[in-house]
C-alpha positions as CSV (number, residue, x, y, z in Angstrom):
1,M,-30.5,-56.8,-2.8
2,S,-32.0,-56.8,0.7
3,K,-28.6,-57.7,2.2
4,V,-27.1,-54.8,0.5
5,K,-29.7,-52.4,1.8
6,S,-29.4,-53.7,5.4
7,S,-25.6,-53.4,5.2
8,L,-25.8,-49.9,3.9
9,E,-28.3,-48.8,6.6
10,T,-26.2,-50.1,9.4
11,S,-22.4,-49.9,8.8
12,D,-22.3,-47.1,6.3
13,H,-25.2,-45.0,7.3
14,E,-23.0,-42.1,8.4
15,S,-21.1,-42.2,5.1
16,L,-24.2,-42.0,3.0
17,E,-25.4,-39.0,5.1
18,S,-22.3,-37.1,4.2
19,L,-23.1,-37.2,0.4
20,T,-24.8,-34.0,-0.7
21,V,-26.6,-33.3,-4.0
22,M,-26.2,-29.8,-5.2
23,N,-28.6,-29.7,-8.3
24,E,-30.3,-31.9,-10.9
25,K,-27.1,-32.2,-12.9
26,S,-25.2,-33.5,-9.8
27,V,-28.0,-36.1,-9.4
28,A,-27.6,-37.4,-12.9
29,V,-23.8,-37.5,-12.5
30,L,-24.1,-39.4,-9.2
31,L,-26.5,-42.0,-10.7
32,D,-24.1,-42.7,-13.5
33,M,-21.2,-43.0,-11.0
34,L,-23.3,-45.4,-8.9
35,K,-24.0,-47.7,-11.8
36,D,-20.3,-47.8,-12.8
37,V,-19.2,-48.3,-9.2
38,I,-21.8,-51.1,-8.5
39,G,-20.8,-52.9,-11.7
40,S,-17.1,-52.7,-10.9
41,F,-17.4,-53.9,-7.3
42,K,-19.9,-56.7,-7.9
43,V,-18.5,-60.1,-6.9
44,P,-19.6,-63.6,-8.0
45,G,-22.7,-64.7,-6.2
46,G,-24.6,-61.4,-6.5
47,K,-23.1,-59.8,-3.3
48,F,-21.6,-56.3,-3.0
49,N,-18.9,-54.7,-0.9
50,A,-20.9,-51.8,0.6
51,S,-17.9,-50.0,2.3
52,Q,-15.9,-49.9,-0.9
53,I,-18.9,-48.6,-2.9
54,C,-19.6,-45.8,-0.4
55,S,-15.9,-44.7,-0.2
56,R,-15.7,-44.7,-4.0
57,I,-18.8,-42.6,-4.3
58,Q,-17.5,-40.1,-1.7
59,Y,-14.2,-39.8,-3.6
60,L,-15.9,-39.2,-7.0
61,H,-18.4,-36.8,-5.4
62,Q,-15.6,-34.7,-3.7
63,R,-13.8,-34.5,-7.0
64,T,-16.9,-33.3,-8.8
65,I,-17.4,-30.6,-6.1
66,E,-13.8,-29.4,-6.6
67,E,-14.3,-29.2,-10.4
68,N,-17.5,-27.2,-9.9
69,I,-15.7,-24.7,-7.6
70,E,-13.0,-24.2,-10.2
71,L,-15.7,-23.6,-12.8
72,L,-17.4,-21.1,-10.5
73,R,-14.2,-19.1,-10.1
74,I,-13.8,-18.9,-13.9
75,E,-17.5,-17.8,-14.2
76,N,-17.1,-15.1,-11.6
77,S,-14.1,-13.7,-13.3
78,R,-16.0,-13.6,-16.6
79,L,-19.0,-12.0,-14.8
80,N,-16.8,-9.2,-13.5
81,E,-15.6,-8.5,-17.0
82,V,-19.2,-8.3,-18.2
83,V,-20.1,-6.0,-15.4
84,N,-17.2,-3.7,-16.2
85,L,-18.2,-3.7,-19.9
86,Q,-21.8,-2.8,-19.0
87,K,-20.6,0.1,-16.9
88,E,-18.4,1.4,-19.7
89,L,-21.3,1.0,-22.2
90,E,-23.6,3.0,-19.9
91,R,-21.0,5.7,-19.6
92,I,-20.6,6.0,-23.4
93,K,-24.4,6.1,-23.9
94,S,-24.8,8.8,-21.3
95,Q,-22.1,10.9,-23.0
96,K,-23.8,10.6,-26.3
97,N,-27.1,11.7,-24.8
98,G,-25.4,14.8,-23.3
99,Q,-25.7,13.6,-19.7
100,I,-22.9,14.1,-17.2
101,C,-21.7,11.0,-15.4
102,V,-21.1,11.6,-11.7
103,P,-19.1,8.8,-10.2
104,A,-20.1,7.5,-6.8
105,P,-18.2,9.0,-3.9
106,Q,-15.4,6.8,-2.7
107,Q,-14.0,6.7,0.8
108,A,-10.8,8.7,1.2
109,S,-7.6,6.7,1.4
110,Y,-5.1,7.1,4.2
111,A,-2.9,9.2,2.1
112,Q,-5.7,11.6,1.1
113,A,-7.0,11.9,4.7
114,L,-3.8,13.3,6.2
115,K,-2.6,15.1,3.0
116,G,-2.1,18.8,3.5
117,P,-2.3,21.6,0.9
118,E,-0.2,20.9,-2.2
119,T,3.1,22.7,-2.2
120,F,5.7,23.4,-4.9
121,S,9.4,23.7,-4.0
122,V,12.7,24.9,-5.4
123,I,16.0,23.5,-4.0
124,L,19.2,25.6,-4.1
125,E,22.2,23.3,-4.3
126,P,25.8,24.6,-3.6
127,V,28.0,24.6,-6.6
128,S,31.3,24.4,-4.9
129,A,32.4,21.1,-3.3
130,G,33.5,22.8,-0.1
131,K,30.0,23.8,0.8
132,R,28.8,20.4,1.7
133,N,28.0,20.6,5.5
134,R,24.5,21.0,6.8
135,M,23.6,24.7,7.5
136,N,21.6,25.9,10.5
137,F,18.5,28.0,10.1
138,D,20.2,31.3,10.4
139,E,22.7,30.4,7.6
140,A,19.9,29.3,5.4
141,M,18.0,32.5,6.0
142,Q,21.1,34.5,5.1
143,V,21.5,32.6,1.8
144,T,17.9,33.0,1.0
145,E,17.9,36.8,1.8
146,S,20.9,37.3,-0.4
147,I,19.3,35.5,-3.3
148,I,16.0,37.3,-2.8
149,R,17.9,40.6,-2.9
150,V,19.4,39.6,-6.3
151,V,16.0,39.0,-7.8
152,K,14.2,41.8,-5.9
153,G,14.8,44.2,-8.8
154,E,13.0,41.9,-11.2
155,N,9.2,42.0,-11.6
156,S,8.9,38.5,-10.1
157,D,5.5,36.9,-9.7
158,F,6.4,34.7,-6.8
159,S,6.9,34.9,-3.0
160,V,8.7,32.5,-0.8
161,K,6.3,30.9,1.8
162,K,8.8,28.9,3.7
163,V,12.6,28.2,4.0
164,V,13.8,24.8,5.0
165,P,17.5,23.9,5.5
166,A,18.3,20.5,4.0
167,K,21.3,18.1,3.9
168,E,24.7,18.9,2.4
169,G,24.2,22.7,2.6
170,R,21.1,22.8,0.4
171,V,18.1,25.2,1.0
172,I,14.5,24.4,0.0
173,L,12.2,27.3,-0.9
174,E,8.5,26.5,-0.7
175,L,6.2,28.3,-3.1
176,G,2.4,28.5,-3.3
177,S,1.5,27.4,-6.9
178,K,2.8,25.9,-10.1
179,R,2.8,29.3,-11.7
180,E,5.0,30.7,-8.9
181,L,7.3,27.7,-9.3
182,E,7.8,28.4,-13.1
183,A,8.4,32.1,-12.4
184,A,10.9,31.3,-9.7
185,M,12.8,28.9,-11.8
186,S,13.1,31.3,-14.7
187,V,14.2,34.3,-12.5
188,L,16.5,32.3,-10.3
189,T,18.2,30.6,-13.3
190,E,19.0,34.0,-14.8
191,K,19.9,36.0,-11.7
192,V,21.7,33.6,-9.3
193,S,24.3,32.4,-11.8
194,D,27.0,34.6,-10.1
195,T,26.2,33.1,-6.7
196,K,27.4,29.8,-5.3
197,Y,24.0,28.1,-5.7
198,K,22.0,26.7,-8.6
199,P,18.2,26.3,-8.5
200,K,16.6,23.0,-9.1
201,E,12.9,22.0,-9.1
202,V,12.0,19.4,-6.4
203,K,10.5,16.4,-8.3
204,K,7.7,14.6,-6.5
205,H,8.3,10.8,-6.3
206,F,5.8,8.0,-7.1
207,P,3.5,6.8,-4.3
208,R,4.3,3.6,-2.4
209,M,1.8,1.0,-1.3
210,L,1.9,-1.7,1.3
211,V,0.6,-5.1,0.1
212,N,-0.8,-7.1,3.1
213,G,0.4,-10.5,1.9
214,A,3.4,-11.6,0.0
215,P,4.1,-14.1,-2.7
216,S,6.2,-17.2,-1.9
217,P,9.5,-16.2,-3.6
218,Q,12.0,-14.6,-1.4
219,V,13.9,-12.6,-4.1
220,K,12.4,-9.2,-5.0
221,D,12.8,-9.8,-8.8
222,E,10.9,-13.1,-8.6
223,S,8.2,-11.6,-6.4
224,E,7.8,-8.7,-8.7
225,K,7.4,-11.1,-11.7
226,Y,4.9,-13.2,-9.8
227,L,2.8,-10.2,-8.8
228,L,2.7,-9.0,-12.5
229,Q,1.7,-12.5,-13.6
230,C,-1.2,-12.6,-11.2
231,N,-2.4,-9.1,-12.3
232,P,-2.3,-9.1,-16.1
233,E,-3.9,-5.6,-16.4
234,I,-1.1,-4.1,-14.3
235,Q,1.4,-6.0,-16.4
236,R,0.0,-4.5,-19.5
237,M,0.3,-1.0,-18.1
238,A,3.8,-1.7,-17.0
239,N,4.7,-2.8,-20.5
240,E,3.3,0.5,-21.8
241,G,5.7,2.5,-19.6
242,E,3.9,2.7,-16.2
243,S,6.1,2.1,-13.1
244,F,5.7,-0.9,-10.8
245,R,8.6,-2.2,-8.7
246,I,9.1,-3.8,-5.3
247,I,11.0,-1.6,-2.9
248,T,11.4,-4.0,0.0
249,I,9.9,-7.1,1.6
250,L,8.9,-6.7,5.3
251,E,8.9,-10.0,7.3
252,N,8.3,-10.9,10.9
253,A,7.3,-14.1,12.7
254,S,3.7,-14.1,11.7
255,K,3.2,-12.4,8.3
256,R,5.0,-11.0,5.3
257,K,4.3,-7.7,3.5
258,V,5.6,-6.1,0.4
259,V,6.2,-2.4,-0.3
260,V,5.8,-1.5,-4.0
261,E,6.3,1.8,-5.8
262,V,3.8,2.4,-8.5
263,S,2.8,5.2,-10.9
264,P,-0.4,7.2,-10.1
265,K,-2.3,5.4,-12.9
266,I,-1.5,1.9,-11.4
267,R,-2.3,3.2,-7.9
268,Q,-5.8,4.3,-9.0
269,F,-6.3,0.9,-10.6
270,I,-5.3,-0.9,-7.4
271,L,-7.6,1.2,-5.3
272,S,-10.5,0.6,-7.8
273,Q,-10.2,-3.1,-7.5
274,R,-9.5,-2.9,-3.7
275,G,-6.1,-4.7,-3.8
276,L,-3.7,-6.9,-5.7
277,R,-4.4,-10.5,-6.7
278,I,-2.0,-13.1,-5.4
279,G,-3.1,-16.4,-6.7
280,F,-6.8,-16.8,-5.8
281,I,-6.5,-14.2,-3.0
282,L,-7.3,-10.5,-3.2
283,A,-4.6,-8.9,-1.0
284,S,-5.5,-5.5,0.5
285,C,-3.2,-2.5,-0.3
286,D,-2.7,0.7,1.7
287,D,-0.8,3.9,0.9
288,Y,2.6,3.6,2.6
289,V,4.3,6.7,4.0
290,H,7.3,5.9,6.3
291,L,8.1,8.4,9.0
292,I,11.6,7.8,10.4
293,R,11.9,8.0,14.2
294,C,14.9,7.4,16.4
295,N,14.5,4.7,19.1
296,K,17.2,6.3,21.2
297,C,16.4,10.0,21.6
298,C,12.8,9.6,20.3
299,L,13.1,12.4,17.8
300,Y,12.2,12.3,14.1
301,G,14.4,12.5,11.0
302,H,17.2,10.0,11.8
303,R,17.7,6.4,13.1
304,K,19.3,5.0,16.2
305,T,22.5,4.1,14.4
306,D,23.1,7.8,13.5
307,C,22.1,9.3,16.8
308,R,24.6,11.0,19.1
309,A,22.2,12.1,21.8
310,D,21.6,10.4,25.2
311,E,19.0,7.7,25.3
312,V,15.6,8.5,26.8
313,C,12.6,6.4,27.7
314,S,9.9,6.3,24.9
315,W,7.2,6.1,27.6
316,C,8.0,8.9,30.1
317,M,11.0,10.7,28.4
318,G,13.1,9.9,31.5
319,P,16.9,9.3,31.3
320,H,16.6,5.5,31.3
321,T,15.5,2.8,28.9
322,Y,12.0,1.7,28.2
323,E,12.7,-1.7,29.8
324,N,13.7,-0.1,33.1
325,C,10.7,2.2,33.3
326,D,8.1,1.4,36.0
327,K,5.2,3.0,34.0
328,S,3.4,3.6,37.2
329,F,2.3,7.2,36.8
330,S,-0.7,8.2,34.6
331,S,0.3,11.8,33.7
332,R,3.2,11.7,31.3
333,P,5.3,14.8,30.4
334,N,5.1,16.5,27.0
335,Y,6.7,14.5,24.2
336,R,10.2,15.7,23.3
337,A,9.4,16.4,19.7
338,C,6.2,18.3,20.6
339,E,8.2,20.4,23.1
340,K,11.0,21.1,20.7
341,N,8.5,22.3,18.0
342,K,6.5,24.3,20.7
343,L,3.3,22.3,20.1
344,K,0.9,21.4,22.8
345,S,-0.4,17.9,23.1
346,D,-1.7,15.5,25.7
347,G,0.9,13.3,27.3
348,H,1.6,10.5,24.9
349,A,4.4,8.0,24.4
350,A,6.9,8.4,21.6
351,Y,5.5,5.5,19.6
352,E,1.9,6.8,19.7
353,L,2.1,8.5,16.4
354,S,-1.7,8.9,16.0
355,K,-1.7,11.3,19.1
356,C,1.4,13.3,18.1
357,P,0.8,16.6,16.3
358,V,4.5,16.6,15.1
359,A,4.0,13.2,13.5
360,K,0.9,14.4,11.7
361,K,2.6,17.5,10.5
362,L,5.6,15.7,9.2
363,T,3.4,13.0,7.6
364,A,1.5,15.7,5.7
365,R,4.7,17.2,4.5
366,L,5.9,13.9,3.2
367,K,2.6,13.4,1.4
368,N,3.0,16.8,-0.3
369,N,6.1,15.4,-2.1
370,I,4.2,12.4,-3.5
371,Q,2.6,12.5,-6.9
372,F,-0.8,10.9,-6.3
373,N,-2.5,12.2,-9.4
């Protein structure tokens, strides 16, 4: 046995140092492993192969650690369920005792931070097929004034706050409250039947979220199925009628992201658990509001493929491309979109949306058409 000890102390000393004992249970397991290993590697003559013994112990110990990690994951998931049940039990007890449960304040999300006052809108669509071209603001005002004259004799409880010309000859009337919206729909439905327009309530669409991390499948249907499998609570809500679908998968050289459209109930659940589970990873999720900006004329509302204007530099607004700009001066002129909307701002590039008041204004308008609650 002395030969074995000297051999272990010299050639395999570093291997023995790498063995770690986590608790008493691990000690007992390792002792049993050691007995089995020594018995299996004992050769005639009472000698042992120390290198084989150490490597075998390391392998068995590593496998034990991996099994313990898997057990810890299962225990953590069960512990989270117990904590949620305890919170629900405390809430029920406080309600029975007549107490009011005040939830802890949560940090405002990106969508709530820039969201403006809630608006309600009515869209006037042309009935005839010939009225399909986009109107300018003066034409939209004429149509609106003619419709307002029709309903002016009525005792209407609504007032138009804003008129917005839209695509294909449509006009959007923004109102102040849900009550005004209902009054406007009832009056407009009765009184504008003899005109060339029909009123229609603008429906708010479901919120979209950006998942910072994507499942391995490349097809949207397979990725959607995989996300639901990793999040059984969301899958249960989807089976009950809630909306959850993948809009697009964004890819670049370094990372992949997924844009999902969800119902307000599922969005609140995702924010409460701070993300979506993808395998053993909790991927963070943010509200996704996409503002379209042209890379050619640097204005909002259309893309480069649909632009008919001259190209300007997104850095200095000069009549050249961004690649040909020297970027040598510090004071930049006012951004084209800010100048067009008569808004003052510090000189900023077209792609610096956080500094652009027009971008903030348009983003707030987009958020008003999203059903967050």
